[in-house]
RODO-778754 format. One record per residue (C-alpha): residue number from 0; residue in three letters; y, z negated, x. Coordinates in steps of 0.2 Angstrom, whole numbers. Each point is the difference from the previous one (the first is absolute). Example, Ala and Ser with C-alpha at 12.3 -4.5 7.8 and 13.67 -1.06 7.14 Angstrom:
     k     r       Y       Z       X
     0   Ala     -22     -39      62
     1   Ser      17       3       6
% end
This chain:
     k     r       Y       Z       X
     0   Met       1       0       2
     1   Ala      15       6       5
     2   Ala      12     -16       5
     3   Ala      13      -5     -12
     4   Thr      18       6       1
     5   Tyr      16      -8      -4
     6   Pro      17       6      -3
     7   Ser      13      -3      15
     8   Pro      12     -13     -10
     9   Arg      18       7      -3
    10   Phe       9     -12      13
    11   Pro     -10      -4      13
    12   His      11      -8       9
    13   Leu       8      -8     -13
    14   Arg      -1     -20       7
    15   Gln       7       5      16
    16   Asp      14      11      -9
    17   Phe       4     -12     -10
    18   Ala       2     -13      14
    19   Ala      13      13       8
    20   Ser      13       3     -14
    21   Leu       4     -18      -3
    22   Val       3       1      19
    23   Val      11      13      -2
    24   Phe       8      -6     -18
    25   Leu       4     -15      11
    26   Val       6       9      14
    27   Ala      13      12     -12
    28   Leu       5     -10     -11
    29   Pro      14      -7      11
    30   Leu       4      15       8
    31   Cys       2       9     -15
    32   Val      12     -10      -6
    33   Gly      10      -4      16
    34   Val       1      21       4
    35   Ala       8       0     -18
    36   Val      13     -13      -1
    37   Ala       4       6      20
    38   Ser       1      16      -8
    39   Gly      14      -5     -10
    40   Val     -10       4     -17
    41   Pro     -11     -14     -13
    42   Ala     -14      -9       7
    43   Glu     -11       8     -14
    44   Leu       2      18       7
    45   Gly      -9      -5      17
    46   Leu     -14      -5     -11
    47   Val       1      16     -11
    48   Thr      -3       8      17
    49   Gly     -14      -9       6
    50   Ile      -7       3     -16
    51   Val       0      17      -2
    52   Gly      -5       1      20
    53   Gly     -14     -10      -4
    54   Ile      -6       8     -17
    55   Val       6      16       1
    56   Thr       0       4      18
    57   Gly     -17     -10       4
    58   Leu     -10      12     -12
    59   Met       4      14       7
    60   Arg      -9       9      16
    61   Gly       7       1      18
    62   Ser      -2     -17       9
    63   Ser     -11     -11      -9
    64   Leu       5     -18       8
    65   Gln      17       0       5
    66   Val      11      -7     -15
    67   Ser      17       6      -7
    68   Gly      18      -8      -5
    69   Pro      18      -3       3
    70   Ala       1       0      21
    71   Ala      14      -9       9
    72   Gly       1      16      10
    73   Leu       9       7     -15
    74   Thr       9     -17      -2
    75   Val      17       7       8
    76   Leu       0      17      -7
    77   Val      -3      -5     -18
    78   His      15     -13       2
    79   Glu      11      12       6
    80   Ala      -4      14     -13
    81   Val       1     -13     -14
    82   Arg      16      -5       5
    83   Glu       7      21       4
    84   Phe      -7       5     -16
    85   Gly      -3     -16     -10
    86   Leu     -16      -4      -7
    87   Pro      -5      12     -14
    88   Ala       0      14      12
    89   Leu     -15     -10       8
    90   Gly     -13       7      -9
    91   Val       8      16       1
    92   Leu      -1       0      20
    93   Val     -17      -8      -3
    94   Leu      -7      13     -12
    95   Thr       5      14      11
    96   Thr      -7      -7      15
    97   Gly     -18      -1      -9
    98   Ala       2      19      -6
    99   Leu       3       5      19
   100   Gln     -15     -11       4
   101   Ile     -11       7     -11
   102   Leu       6      18       4
   103   Met      -2      -2      19
   104   Gly     -15      -6      -3
   105   Ala      -6      14     -11
   106   Leu       5      11      15
   107   Arg     -10      -9      12
   108   Leu      15      -6       9
   109   Gly      -9     -19       3
   110   Arg      -6       4      16
   111   Trp      16       4       7
   112   Phe       9     -15      -1
   113   Arg     -12      -6      12
   114   Ala      10      13      12
   115   Ile      16     -11      -3
   116   Ser       5      -7      16
   117   Val      -7     -18       4
   118   Ser      14      -7       8
   119   Val      12       7     -15
   120   Val     -10      -9     -10
   121   Asp       0     -17       6
   122   Gly      18       2       6
   123   Ile       5       4     -22
   124   Leu     -12     -14      -4
   125   Ala       9     -13      15
   126   Gly      19       3      -5
   127   Ile      -7      -3     -19
   128   Gly      -6     -17       6
   129   Leu      16      -4       9
   130   Val       9       5     -14
   131   Leu     -10     -10     -11
   132   Ile      -1     -15      12
   133   Ala      20       1      -2
   134   Gly       1       3     -17
   135   Gln     -13     -17      -6
   136   Leu       8     -10      14
   137   Tyr      17      -2     -14
   138   Ser     -14      -4     -12
   139   Ala      -6     -11       8
   140   Leu      15      -8       4
   141   Gly       5       2     -19
   142   Ala      16      13       5
   143   Lys       3      18      -6
   144   Ala      -4      12      13
   145   Pro      11      15       4
   146   Gly      -5      18      -6
   147   Ser      -5       9      17
   148   Gly     -10      -4      13
   149   Leu      10      -2      15
   150   Gly      10     -12     -11
   151   Lys     -15     -10      -4
   152   Met       0      -2      19
   153   Ala      18      -3       3
   154   Gly       1     -12     -14
   155   Leu     -12      -9       6
   156   Pro       9     -15      12
   157   Gly      12      -3     -11
   158   Ala     -13      -5     -12
   159   Phe      -9     -11       8
   160   Ala      16      -7       7
   161   Asp       5      -4     -20
   162   Ala     -17      -7      -1
   163   Pro       2     -18       6
   164   Gly      15      -5     -12
   165   Asn      -8       5     -15
   166   Thr     -16     -10      -6
   167   Thr      -8      14     -13
   168   Ala      -1      12      16
   169   Leu      -9     -14      12
   170   Ala     -11      -5     -16
   171   Ser      -4      19      -3
   172   Leu      -1       4      19
   173   Ala     -12     -13       3
   174   Leu     -11       5     -15
   175   Gly      -1      18      10
   176   Ala      -2      -5      17
   177   Ala     -14     -12      -7
   178   Thr      -9      15      -9
   179   Val       1      10      16
   180   Ala      -8     -15       8
   181   Val     -14      -2     -11
   182   Leu      -5      20       2
   183   Val       0      -4      18
   184   Leu      -9     -15       1
   185   Trp     -15       4     -14
   186   Arg      -7      14      11
   187   Arg      -4     -17      12
   188   Leu      -8      -8     -14
   189   Pro     -19      -5      -2
   190   Arg      -8      15     -10
   191   Arg      -3      -9     -17
   192   Val      18      -3       0
   193   Arg       3      16       3
   194   Ala     -10       7     -14
   195   Val      18      -2     -10
   196   Pro       8      14       7
   197   Gly      16      -4      11
   198   Pro      15       8     -14
   199   Leu      -5     -10     -16
   200   Ala      -3     -18      11
   201   Ala      17       4       9
   202   Val       8       5     -20
   203   Gly     -10     -14      -7
   204   Leu       4     -14      13
   205   Ala      21       6      -1
   206   Thr      -1      -1     -18
   207   Leu      -8     -16      -1
   208   Ala      14      -7      11
   209   Ala      12      10      -7
   210   Leu      -5     -10     -18
   211   Ala      -5     -18       6
   212   Leu      16      -1      11
   213   Asp      10       7     -13
   214   Leu       9      14      12
   215   Pro      15       8      -4
   216   Val      -6      17       7
   217   Ala      -1      15     -12
   218   Thr     -16       6      -9
   219   Val      -7      15      -7
   220   Glu      10       8     -18
   221   Val     -14       5     -13
   222   Arg       4      13     -12
   223   Gly     -19       1      -7
   224   Leu     -13      16       5
   225   Leu       5      10     -14
   226   Gly      19      -3       2
   227   Ser       0       5      16
   228   Ile      -8      17      -2
   229   Gln      15      14      -2
   230   Pro      -8      19      -1
   231   Pro      14      11       6
   232   Ser       8      11     -14
   233   Pro       0      19       1
   234   Ala      18      -1       2
   235   Ala      -2     -10      18
   236   Phe     -12      16       6
   237   Gly      20      10       1
   238   Asp       3     -14      15
   239   Leu     -12      11      10
   240   Ala      13      13       2
   241   Asp       8     -14      14
   242   Leu      -3       5      17
   243   Gly      -1     -19       5
   244   Leu     -11      -2     -12
   245   Leu     -13      14       3
   246   Gly       2      -7      19
   247   Thr      -7     -17      -5
   248   Val     -12       7      -9
   249   Val      -5      11      16
   250   Ala       0     -18      10
   251   Phe     -11      -8     -15
   252   Thr     -13      15       3
   253   Leu      -1       0      19
   254   Ile       0     -20       2
   255   Ala     -12      -4     -16
   256   Ser     -12      15       7
   257   Ala       0      -1      18
   258   Glu      -3     -21      -1
   259   Ser     -14       0     -14
   260   Leu      -9      17      10
   261   Phe       2     -13      16
   262   Cys      -7     -15      -8
   263   Ala     -14      11      -5
   264   Ala      -4       4      16
   265   Ala       1     -19       6
   266   Val     -12      -4     -13
   267   Asp     -11       9       2
   268   Arg      -3      -8      18
   269   Leu      -5     -17     -10
   270   His     -15       5     -10
   271   Asp     -14      13       3
   272   Gly       2       9     -19
   273   Pro       5      18      -2
   274   Arg      14       5       8
   275   Thr      18       4      -9
   276   Ala       3      18      -8
   277   Tyr      18       1       4
   278   Asp       5      14     -11
   279   Lys      -9     -10     -15
   280   Glu       7     -17       7
   281   Leu      18       9      -3
   282   Met      -2       5     -14
   283   Ala      -8     -17      -7
   284   Gln      17      -7       6
   285   Gly      14      12      -5
   286   Thr     -12      -2     -20
   287   Gly       3     -18       2
   288   Asn      19       2       4
   289   Ala       2      14     -14
   290   Val      -5     -16     -12
   291   Cys      10     -13      10
   292   Gly      15      11      -1
   293   Ala      -4       4     -21
   294   Leu       2     -19      -2
   295   Gly      14      -2      11
   296   Ala      -9      -9      12
   297   Leu       0      -4      20
   298   Pro      -7      14      12
   299   Met     -18      -3       7
   300   Thr      -9       4      15
   301   Ala     -16      -7       7
   302   Val       3     -16       9
   303   Ile      -9      -7      17
   304   Val       1     -18      -4
   305   Arg     -11       2     -19
   306   Ser     -10      13       7
   307   Ala      -5     -11      14
   308   Ala      -4     -14     -12
   309   Asn      -9      10     -11
   310   Val     -12       5      15
   311   Arg      -3     -17       7
   312   Gly       0      -7     -16
   313   Gly     -17      10       0
   314   Ala       5      15     -12
   315   Arg     -14      13      -2
   316   Thr      10      11     -13
   317   Lys      14       7      -9
   318   Leu      -4     -15     -14
   319   Ser       9     -12      12
   320   Arg      16       9      -1
   321   Val      -1       5     -19
   322   Leu      -3     -21      -5
   323   His      12      -6      10
   324   Gly      13      11      -9
   325   Leu      -7      -9     -17
   326   Trp       0     -16       9
   327   Leu      21       5       2
   328   Leu       0       7     -18
   329   Leu      -7     -15      -7
   330   Phe      11     -13      10
   331   Ala      17      11      -5
   332   Ala      -6       0     -17
   333   Leu      -7     -19      -3
   334   Leu      11     -10      13
   335   Pro      17       8       2
   336   Asp      10     -15       0
   337   Val      -8      -5      17
   338   Leu      10      12       8
   339   Ala      17     -12      -4
   340   His      -6     -12      11
   341   Leu      -3       9      13
   342   Pro      16      -4      15
   343   Ile       6      16       6
   344   Pro       3      -9      18
   345   Ala     -19       0       0
   346   Leu      -2      20      -5
   347   Ala      13       6      13
   348   Gly     -11     -10      13
   349   Ile     -14       9      -5
   350   Leu      10      16       4
   351   Val       7      -5      15
   352   His     -16      -4       6
   353   Ala      -6      17      -5
   354   Gly      17       9       7
   355   Thr      -8      -8      16
   356   Arg     -16       9       0
   357   Leu       9      17      -3
   358   Ile       8       0      17
   359   Pro     -13       4      11
   360   Val       5      -9      17
   361   Arg     -16      -1       9
   362   Glu      -1      20      -2
   363   Ile      17       3       5
   364   Val      -3     -10      17
   365   Gly     -16      12       3
   366   Leu       9      17      -4
   367   Trp      14      -5      12
   368   Arg     -10      -3      13
   369   Glu     -13      15      -4
   370   His      11      11     -11
   371   Arg      19      -2       3
   372   Gly       4      15     -10
   373   Glu      -9      -5     -15
   374   Ala       6     -17       3
   375   Leu      19       4      -1
   376   Val      -6      13     -18
   377   Leu      -4     -17      -8
   378   Met      14     -13       4
   379   Val      13      15      -3
   380   Thr      -9       5     -17
   381   Ala       1     -22      -3
   382   Val      17      -1       4
   383   Ser       6      15      -9
   384   Ile      -7      -6     -15
   385   Val      12     -17       2
   386   Val      15       6       6
   387   Val       0      18     -10
   388   Gly     -10      -1     -15
   389   Met     -19       0      -6
   390   Phe       0      21      -2
   391   Glu      11       4      14
   392   Gly     -11     -11      10
   393   Val     -16       9      -5
   394   Leu       8      16       3
   395   Ile       5      -3      17
   396   Gly     -15      -8       3
   397   Leu      -9      16      -4
   398   Ala      11      12       9
   399   Leu       0     -12      17
   400   Ala     -19       4      -1
   401   Val      -1      18      -1
   402   Ala      14       0      15
   403   Lys     -12     -12      10
   404   Thr     -15      12      -2
   405   Ala      10      16       2
   406   Leu       7      -8      16
   407   Glu     -16      -4       6
   408   Ala     -10      17      -6
   409   Ser      13       8       9
   410   His      -6      -5      16
   411   Val       4      14      16
   412   Arg      -5       3      18
   413   Leu      10      12      12
   414   Asp     -12       0      16
   415   Val      11      10      15
   416   Val     -10       7      14
   417   Asp      13       3      13
   418   Lys      -6       7      18
   419   Gly      17       4       9
   420   Thr      -4      17      -2
   421   Gly      -5      13     -12
   422   Pro       3      -3     -19
   423   Val       1     -17      -8
   424   Gln     -14      -3     -10
   425   Ala       4     -13     -15
   426   Ser     -13      -1     -17
   427   Leu       4      -9     -15
   428   Ser     -12     -11     -10
   429   Gly      -2     -10     -14
   430   Asn      10       2     -17
   431   Ala      16      11       2
   432   Thr      13      -6     -14
   433   Phe      16       0      -4
   434   Leu      -1     -20       3
   435   Arg      -4       1      19
   436   Leu      11      16       2
   437   Pro      16      -6       9
   438   Lys     -15      -8      13
   439   Ile      -6      16       0
   440   Leu      15      10       5
   441   Asp       6     -12      12
   442   Ser     -16       1       9
   443   Leu       1      19       1
   444   Glu      18       1       7
   445   Ala      -5     -12      11
   446   Leu     -10      13       8
   447   Pro       4      11      17
   448   Gln      11      14      -5
   449   Asp       1      10      15
   450   Arg     -21       5      -2
   451   Pro      -9       8     -13
   452   Val      -7     -13     -14
   453   Glu     -17       1      -8
   454   Leu      -2      -9     -15
   455   Asp     -18      -2      -7
   456   Leu      -1      -5     -20
   457   Ser     -17      -1      -1
   458   Gly      -2     -18      -1
   459   Leu       9      -2     -15
   460   His      -9      -5     -16
   461   His      17       3     -10
   462   Met      15      10       2
   463   Asp      13      -3     -12
   464   His      12      15      -6
   465   Ala      15     -10       7
   466   Cys      -8      -3      18
   467   Arg      -6      18       0
   468   Lys      18       7      -3
   469   Ala       8     -13      13
   470   Leu     -14       6      12
   471   Glu       6      18      -1
   472   Ser      17      -3       1
   473   Trp      -3      -9      15
   474   Ala      -9      15       8
   475   Gly      12      10      -5
   476   Arg      15      -8       8
   477   Leu      -9       5      17
   478   Pro       2      15       7
   479   His     -15      15       1
   480   Val     -11     -11     -13
   481   Ser     -18       9      -6
   482   Thr      -6     -12     -16
   483   Ser     -12       0     -12
   484   Leu       6     -14     -11
   485   Ala       9      11     -12
   486   Ala     -16       8      -6
   487   Gly     -13     -12       3
   488   Gly      -5     -14     -16
   489   Ser       3     -17       4
   490   Pro     -14      -9       6
   491   Thr     -11     -10     -12
   492   Ala     -15     -13       4
   493   Ala     -14      10      -5
   494   Gly       2      12      15
   495   Pro      17       4      10
   496   Glu       4      17       7
   497   Pro       5      -3      19
   498   Val      20       6      -2
   499   Arg       5       3      17
   500   Thr      19       3       4
   501   Thr       8       4      18
   502   Ala      18      -1       4
   503   Thr       4       6      14
% end
């Protein structure tokens, strides 16, 4: 008799996924609220984005274990957008961003985001981290932050100087500093204690301290979940004609997509399960952002803190992230009044800690030793975001990375053999482009002019039009020139034809 067979359970890893979902929920809850408050929007909108990231994006294919939600990396950009265009425009921005991400995923452009210079992405996140830290220090002091990143940095000394004479500011700063201290020290505690996520423990302890000591600190303003949702009106889409708003959409799309796909690559290194399908993941992120935009909520990205907690919590399938979204929904629906007791300085402390993790100090030190050009790209991008602004800083970083790559790819070498008598033999090798043209011409013009010069171009892998014309002009200025430059094509990497110019 054949052995009886039994169907496999529908959710074979339910126990592991259920336990991991609770861990992720406890990590995500304070972060969702903190990111929303720091972005200048109702706290409930952070929960909405977390819910959509869990239930909607979590059900879609792409990366099975990474978790999406509101991210500290977009806080500064969202705050600037809300301040400049108003809260009603946020839904339009996020919905358009989602549509662009879906389109890029459908066009199979997801994998091309891996071609973006890591230094540029790290520089963007470092710049965001600096502005985020500066802005949240004002919240920790109970003060209002200036609008620009440079203004935030410049005003901090004065804000701290005024704190000693203000009891409210001192209490607020002490609570924020204590929150950061708990986050830093939490990982050193016994493993059983660390079963409670650090962000939840820090906010919980700060809330208990504020209530027990009756501290005069600001708390989260509660509007209710349904009262905070503001779908964009049809008239609001007319704002897309504004070039400034379109630039913000581009910045949203670039940063959210790059951060999500880089996070996916990092999460893949944490587990042995299925690898990320980048185009599908980009479409999943776009779908989530489109839903968030339709609800007037915050934009989402994949978040490494929540994703790492999911993997380390034992998650095996996407069910864990869907369940975490369900727990956020139940909390927002059944326990909304709990938010009113959360101290804003504690949430600021969480984001200050998150901001420091966006600044890759160790990577900068390593790059400066081994790849100084990459380190400069990273630092210039970060400083540009602080000084000029988010969108302009991103463009500066991308342009600098392209220029650096072009300059490095345009390496050219001139070898000269001069025996004292007879023709001077010179040969160019490498890639001759307009970026190296001044160096090429200076070297050629320094050759002896009283004897024949033989210039061999067979070692060039590439020569652009500007270099060819410049070499023709150089040879044409010499008397009795015989040249084949004008007739030949530019050398290519596939096999350059030897081209020899003899000038006498």
